[in-house]
C-alpha positions as CSV (number, residue, x, y, z in Angstrom):
1,X,-14.4,-10.0,10.9
2,X,-10.9,-10.3,9.4
3,X,-10.0,-11.3,5.8
4,X,-7.4,-13.6,4.6
5,X,-6.0,-13.4,1.1
6,X,-3.1,-14.9,-0.9
7,X,-0.8,-13.6,-3.6
8,X,-2.3,-16.1,-6.1
9,X,-3.2,-14.6,-9.4
10,X,-6.5,-15.1,-11.3
11,X,-5.9,-15.4,-15.0
12,X,-8.8,-13.7,-16.9
13,X,-9.3,-14.1,-20.7
14,X,-11.3,-11.3,-22.4
15,X,-12.1,-10.9,-26.1
16,X,-13.1,-7.8,-28.0
17,X,-16.9,-7.6,-28.2
18,X,-17.2,-7.2,-32.0
19,X,-20.9,-6.5,-31.9
20,X,-22.4,-3.4,-30.4
21,X,-23.6,-4.6,-27.0
22,X,-26.3,-2.7,-25.1
23,X,-24.3,-1.0,-22.3
24,X,-26.0,0.7,-19.3
25,X,-25.5,4.3,-18.5
26,X,-24.8,5.9,-15.1
27,X,-26.6,9.2,-14.5
28,X,-25.4,11.7,-11.9
29,X,-27.5,14.7,-10.8
30,X,-25.7,17.5,-9.0
31,X,-27.6,20.3,-7.3
32,X,-26.4,23.1,-5.1
33,X,-24.1,26.1,-4.9
34,X,-21.7,24.8,-7.6
35,X,-24.6,25.0,-10.2
36,X,-26.1,28.4,-11.0
37,X,-27.4,30.4,-14.0
38,X,-27.0,27.4,-16.4
39,X,-23.3,27.0,-15.4
40,X,-21.4,24.6,-13.2
41,X,-18.2,25.2,-11.3
42,X,-15.6,23.3,-13.4
43,X,-13.1,22.3,-10.7
44,X,-15.7,20.8,-8.3
45,X,-17.6,19.1,-11.1
46,X,-14.3,17.8,-12.6
47,X,-13.3,16.2,-9.3
48,X,-16.7,14.5,-9.0
49,X,-16.4,13.1,-12.5
50,X,-12.7,12.1,-12.1
51,X,-13.5,10.1,-8.9
52,X,-16.5,8.4,-10.6
53,X,-14.1,7.3,-13.3
54,X,-11.7,6.0,-10.7
55,X,-14.3,4.0,-8.9
56,X,-15.0,2.1,-12.1
57,X,-11.3,1.7,-12.8
58,X,-10.7,0.1,-9.4
59,X,-13.5,-2.4,-9.9
60,X,-12.0,-3.2,-13.4
61,X,-8.5,-3.7,-12.0
62,X,-9.7,-5.9,-9.2
63,X,-11.9,-8.1,-11.5
64,X,-9.6,-8.2,-14.5
65,X,-6.0,-7.7,-13.3
66,X,-3.4,-7.2,-16.1
67,X,-6.0,-6.3,-18.8
68,X,-6.3,-2.9,-20.4
69,X,-9.2,-0.7,-19.6
70,X,-11.4,0.7,-22.3
71,X,-12.4,4.4,-22.3
72,X,-15.7,5.4,-20.6
73,X,-17.3,8.5,-22.0
74,X,-19.1,11.2,-20.1
75,X,-21.9,13.2,-21.6
76,X,-23.4,16.3,-20.1
77,X,-27.1,15.8,-20.9
78,X,-29.0,18.5,-19.1
79,X,-28.1,21.8,-17.3
80,X,-30.8,23.6,-15.5
81,X,-30.7,26.7,-13.2
82,X,-29.4,24.9,-10.1
83,X,-29.0,21.4,-11.4
84,X,-26.9,19.4,-13.8
85,X,-27.4,15.9,-14.9
86,X,-24.6,14.0,-16.6
87,X,-24.6,10.5,-18.1
88,X,-21.6,8.2,-18.0
89,X,-21.3,5.3,-20.4
90,X,-18.6,3.0,-21.9
91,X,-18.2,3.7,-25.6
92,X,-17.0,0.1,-26.0
93,X,-16.6,-3.1,-23.9
94,X,-14.8,-6.4,-24.0
95,X,-16.5,-9.7,-23.2
96,X,-15.2,-12.2,-20.6
97,X,-14.3,-15.3,-22.5
98,X,-15.0,-17.7,-19.6
99,X,-18.3,-16.3,-18.3
100,X,-19.7,-14.5,-21.3
101,X,-20.2,-11.4,-19.2
102,X,-19.9,-8.0,-20.8
103,X,-17.1,-6.4,-18.8
104,X,-18.5,-3.0,-18.4
105,X,-22.0,-4.3,-17.5
106,X,-20.4,-6.4,-14.7
107,X,-18.4,-3.4,-13.4
108,X,-21.3,-1.0,-13.3
109,X,-23.5,-3.7,-11.8
110,X,-21.1,-4.2,-8.9
111,X,-21.0,-0.4,-8.3
112,X,-24.8,-0.3,-8.3
113,X,-25.1,-3.1,-5.8
114,X,-22.8,-1.4,-3.4
115,X,-24.7,1.9,-3.6
116,X,-28.1,0.2,-3.4
117,X,-27.0,-1.7,-0.2
118,X,-25.6,1.5,1.4
119,X,-28.7,3.6,0.5
120,X,-31.1,0.9,1.8
121,X,-29.5,1.2,5.2
122,X,-28.0,-2.3,4.9
123,X,-25.9,-3.7,7.6
124,X,-22.2,-3.0,7.2
125,X,-21.5,-6.8,7.0
126,X,-23.7,-6.8,3.9
127,X,-21.5,-4.1,2.3
128,X,-18.3,-5.9,3.4
129,X,-19.6,-9.2,1.9
130,X,-20.1,-7.5,-1.5
131,X,-16.7,-5.7,-1.4
132,X,-14.8,-8.9,-0.3
133,X,-16.6,-11.1,-2.9
134,X,-16.0,-8.8,-5.8
135,X,-12.8,-6.8,-5.1
136,X,-11.2,-9.4,-2.8
137,X,-7.9,-7.6,-1.8
138,X,-8.2,-4.9,0.9
139,X,-6.0,-2.6,-1.2
140,X,-8.6,-2.5,-4.0
141,X,-11.4,-2.1,-1.5
142,X,-9.7,0.8,0.2
143,X,-9.1,2.6,-3.1
144,X,-12.7,2.0,-4.2
145,X,-14.0,3.5,-0.9
146,X,-11.7,6.5,-1.0
147,X,-12.8,7.4,-4.5
148,X,-16.4,6.7,-3.8
149,X,-16.3,9.0,-0.7
150,X,-15.4,11.9,-3.1
151,X,-18.6,11.6,-5.1
152,X,-21.1,11.6,-2.3
153,X,-22.9,14.8,-1.4
154,X,-21.1,17.6,0.5
155,X,-22.4,20.5,2.6
156,X,-22.8,22.9,-0.4
157,X,-24.2,20.4,-3.0
158,X,-26.0,17.1,-3.3
159,X,-25.5,14.2,-5.7
160,X,-27.9,11.5,-6.8
161,X,-27.1,8.6,-9.0
162,X,-29.1,6.3,-11.3
163,X,-28.4,3.3,-13.5
164,X,-30.3,2.3,-16.7
165,X,-30.1,2.1,-20.5
166,X,-32.3,4.6,-22.5
167,X,-33.5,6.5,-19.5
168,X,-32.4,6.8,-15.8
169,X,-34.3,4.5,-13.4
170,X,-34.9,5.6,-9.8
171,X,-32.3,8.1,-8.6
172,X,-30.5,7.0,-5.4
173,X,-29.5,9.7,-3.0
174,X,-25.8,9.9,-1.9
175,X,-26.3,11.9,1.3
176,X,-23.4,13.5,3.2
177,X,-24.1,11.3,6.2
178,X,-23.0,8.3,4.1
179,X,-19.5,9.6,4.7
180,X,-19.4,8.2,8.2
181,X,-20.1,4.7,7.0
182,X,-17.5,4.9,4.3
183,X,-14.8,6.1,6.7
184,X,-15.5,3.3,9.1
185,X,-15.1,0.8,6.2
186,X,-11.8,2.5,5.2
187,X,-10.5,2.2,8.7
188,X,-11.6,-1.4,8.9
189,X,-9.7,-2.5,5.8
190,X,-6.7,-0.2,6.5
191,X,-6.2,-2.1,9.8
192,X,-6.2,-5.4,7.8
193,X,-4.1,-4.3,4.9
194,X,-1.5,-2.0,6.4
195,X,2.1,-3.2,6.3
196,X,5.4,-1.8,7.2
197,X,8.2,-2.3,4.7
198,X,11.9,-1.2,5.0
199,X,14.2,-0.6,2.1
200,X,16.1,1.9,-0.1
201,X,14.6,4.3,-2.5
202,X,16.4,3.5,-5.7
203,X,14.4,5.1,-8.5
204,X,12.0,8.0,-8.9
205,X,9.3,8.4,-11.5
206,X,8.1,11.6,-13.0
207,X,4.9,10.1,-14.2
208,X,1.5,10.5,-12.6
209,X,0.6,9.2,-10.1
210,X,3.9,10.1,-8.3
211,X,5.8,7.0,-7.4
212,X,9.2,5.6,-6.5
213,X,10.9,2.2,-6.5
214,X,11.8,0.7,-3.1
215,X,14.4,-2.0,-3.0
216,X,13.5,-3.9,0.2
217,X,15.8,-5.4,2.8
218,X,15.2,-8.7,1.0
219,X,16.3,-7.2,-2.4
220,X,12.7,-7.1,-3.9
221,X,11.4,-4.1,-5.9
222,X,8.1,-2.5,-4.9
223,X,6.5,0.4,-6.6
224,X,5.3,2.9,-4.0
225,X,2.7,5.6,-4.8
226,X,2.9,8.7,-2.6
227,X,0.8,11.8,-2.1
228,X,2.2,15.2,-3.1
229,X,2.7,16.3,0.5
230,X,5.4,13.6,0.9
231,X,7.4,14.7,-2.1
232,X,10.1,16.6,-0.1
233,X,10.6,13.7,2.3
234,X,10.9,11.2,-0.6
235,X,13.6,13.3,-2.4
236,X,15.4,13.9,0.8
237,X,15.6,10.1,1.5
238,X,16.7,9.0,-1.9
239,X,19.2,6.1,-1.6
240,X,18.8,6.1,2.2
241,X,17.2,3.5,4.4
242,X,13.5,4.2,5.1
243,X,10.5,2.5,6.6
244,X,7.1,3.0,4.9
245,X,3.6,2.0,6.1
246,X,0.9,1.6,3.5
247,X,-1.5,-0.9,1.8
248,X,0.3,-3.7,-0.1
249,X,-0.9,-5.4,-3.2
250,X,0.7,-8.0,-5.5
251,X,-0.1,-7.7,-9.2
252,X,0.8,-10.1,-12.1
253,X,4.1,-8.4,-13.0
254,X,4.9,-6.2,-10.0
255,X,4.3,-5.5,-6.3
256,X,2.9,-2.1,-5.1
257,X,2.4,-0.1,-2.0
258,X,-0.4,2.5,-1.9
259,X,-2.2,4.8,0.6
260,X,1.0,5.5,2.4
261,X,0.3,6.6,6.0
262,X,3.8,6.8,7.4
263,X,7.3,7.6,5.9
264,X,10.4,7.7,8.2
265,X,14.1,7.1,8.3
266,X,15.3,3.6,9.1
267,X,18.4,4.3,11.2
268,X,18.5,1.5,13.8
269,X,17.9,-2.2,13.9
270,X,17.6,-4.1,17.2
271,X,18.9,-7.6,17.8
272,X,17.5,-9.5,20.8
273,X,19.2,-12.8,20.1
274,X,22.3,-14.0,18.3
275,X,22.4,-17.7,17.6
276,X,23.3,-19.7,20.8
277,X,24.3,-16.6,22.8
278,X,22.1,-15.2,25.5
279,X,21.7,-11.4,25.7
280,X,20.9,-9.5,28.9
281,X,19.7,-6.5,26.8
282,X,19.1,-6.1,23.1
283,X,22.0,-4.8,20.9
284,X,21.2,-1.6,18.9
285,X,22.8,-1.6,15.4
286,X,23.1,1.5,13.2
287,X,21.7,1.0,9.7
288,X,23.2,2.6,6.6
289,X,23.5,1.9,2.9
290,X,26.7,2.0,0.8
291,X,25.6,3.4,-2.6
292,X,28.9,2.7,-4.4
293,X,29.0,-1.0,-3.5
294,X,25.2,-1.4,-3.0
295,X,25.6,-3.0,0.4
296,X,23.5,-2.8,3.6
297,X,25.7,-1.9,6.6
298,X,25.1,-2.7,10.3
299,X,27.4,-1.3,13.0
300,X,27.7,-0.9,16.7
301,X,30.9,1.1,17.6
302,X,30.7,0.3,21.4
303,X,31.0,-3.4,20.7
304,X,33.2,-3.0,17.6
305,X,30.7,-5.0,15.6
306,X,29.9,-4.6,11.9
307,X,28.3,-6.5,9.1
308,X,27.8,-6.0,5.3
309,X,25.8,-7.7,2.6
310,X,23.5,-7.2,-0.4
311,X,20.4,-7.7,1.9
312,X,19.9,-6.8,5.5
313,X,19.7,-10.5,6.4
314,X,23.1,-11.2,4.8
315,X,24.6,-8.2,6.6
316,X,23.3,-9.5,9.9
317,X,24.8,-13.0,9.2
318,X,28.1,-11.3,8.5
319,X,27.9,-9.4,11.7
320,X,27.1,-12.6,13.7
321,X,30.2,-14.2,12.3
322,X,32.2,-11.3,13.6
323,X,30.4,-11.5,16.9
324,X,31.4,-15.1,17.4
325,X,35.1,-14.3,16.6
326,X,35.1,-11.3,18.9
327,X,33.5,-13.3,21.8
328,X,36.1,-16.0,21.5
329,X,38.9,-13.4,21.5
330,X,37.6,-11.7,24.6
331,X,37.5,-15.0,26.5
332,X,41.0,-15.9,25.4
333,X,42.8,-13.1,27.3
334,X,42.8,-11.7,30.8
335,X,42.3,-8.0,31.3
336,X,46.0,-7.6,32.1
337,X,46.8,-8.9,28.6
338,X,44.6,-6.5,26.5
339,X,44.6,-2.8,25.6
340,X,42.5,-0.2,27.2
341,X,40.2,-0.1,24.1
342,X,39.8,-3.8,24.2
343,X,38.9,-3.6,27.9
344,X,36.3,-1.0,27.2
345,X,34.8,-3.2,24.5
346,X,34.8,-6.2,26.8
347,X,33.0,-4.1,29.5
348,X,30.4,-3.2,26.9
349,X,30.0,-6.8,26.0
350,X,29.4,-7.7,29.7
351,X,26.5,-5.3,29.7
352,X,24.8,-7.2,26.9
353,X,26.0,-10.8,27.0
354,X,25.6,-13.6,29.6
355,X,29.2,-14.8,29.9
356,X,28.2,-17.7,32.1
357,X,27.2,-19.5,28.9
358,X,30.7,-19.5,27.5
359,X,32.5,-21.8,29.9
360,X,32.6,-24.4,27.1
361,X,34.3,-21.9,24.8
362,X,36.9,-21.0,27.5
363,X,37.8,-24.6,28.0
364,X,38.5,-25.0,24.3
365,X,40.9,-22.1,24.1
366,X,44.5,-23.3,23.9
367,X,46.8,-21.0,25.9
368,X,50.5,-20.7,25.2
């Protein structure tokens, strides 16, 4: 099953909820090696809590794009010898003006529905239906699944989760074996959402999460979020042509690329057709970028071809104009009338271009 989605935006109106609405809590119970003697290992527990927060953030961003999140507060409610129970609740929530829904209640309800379907052994199509109905774009679904995978049980500890108001209702196990289902879903949506984008890294941000601005070959700006292990590559390729693979999403005010899976230099561009000319073999062009003039550059020294422009497309158009002029010049002279360098260029053209197609050009050339 493949999804289709557009770049259309949903405008959501939310109003501050002036009264004190009854907001549900999320309880999480952690047992295992990270809990002992009425203490819990801070780093591991912190990672669990951070990713629980991120799960809710992703749902919020998908359902209410362009609106500000409210703080969700975490309370440690009970620490026993080998077990800690924590409760997670919004200290405040807005209200959706159109539906009347309390925003936090909707967000936690979606989260609970996904967990319940997974724990009940529901078919993967049932889980996909919920994710696609509520989060819509594959990029949000992938981010949700990645963060969710980090709060399920691991080999050295187990997590259970519950939803309720005053007291937790039935706890739902988050077994380690659930990881396989989640990874299959991540791979499914990654196959759908992954795109390859070429451009120039024009700006770097020191803010978290780490990101840079990519000016694409079509002169659009995309904010790209990258993992720490790619930091050296990113700095090395600053203001150089690159190709990046990741999940794309379009927000109200900007376009973004996340979950980057591949980062490489963009050194060559292949042309397999040039207007009305037939090519025997594709022409390989070297790609570069002129920082001073902010121009894309395409070159092939063997054919004496070059093109320049503010976008890759305009540089290619410029190169094609030169190609046409050069072809006409080659047809205008016999080998006996041109230099050795020109002969070599002509021979290289003969490897790429079908000259039988140019009889009409030759007949139009006026010879002195």
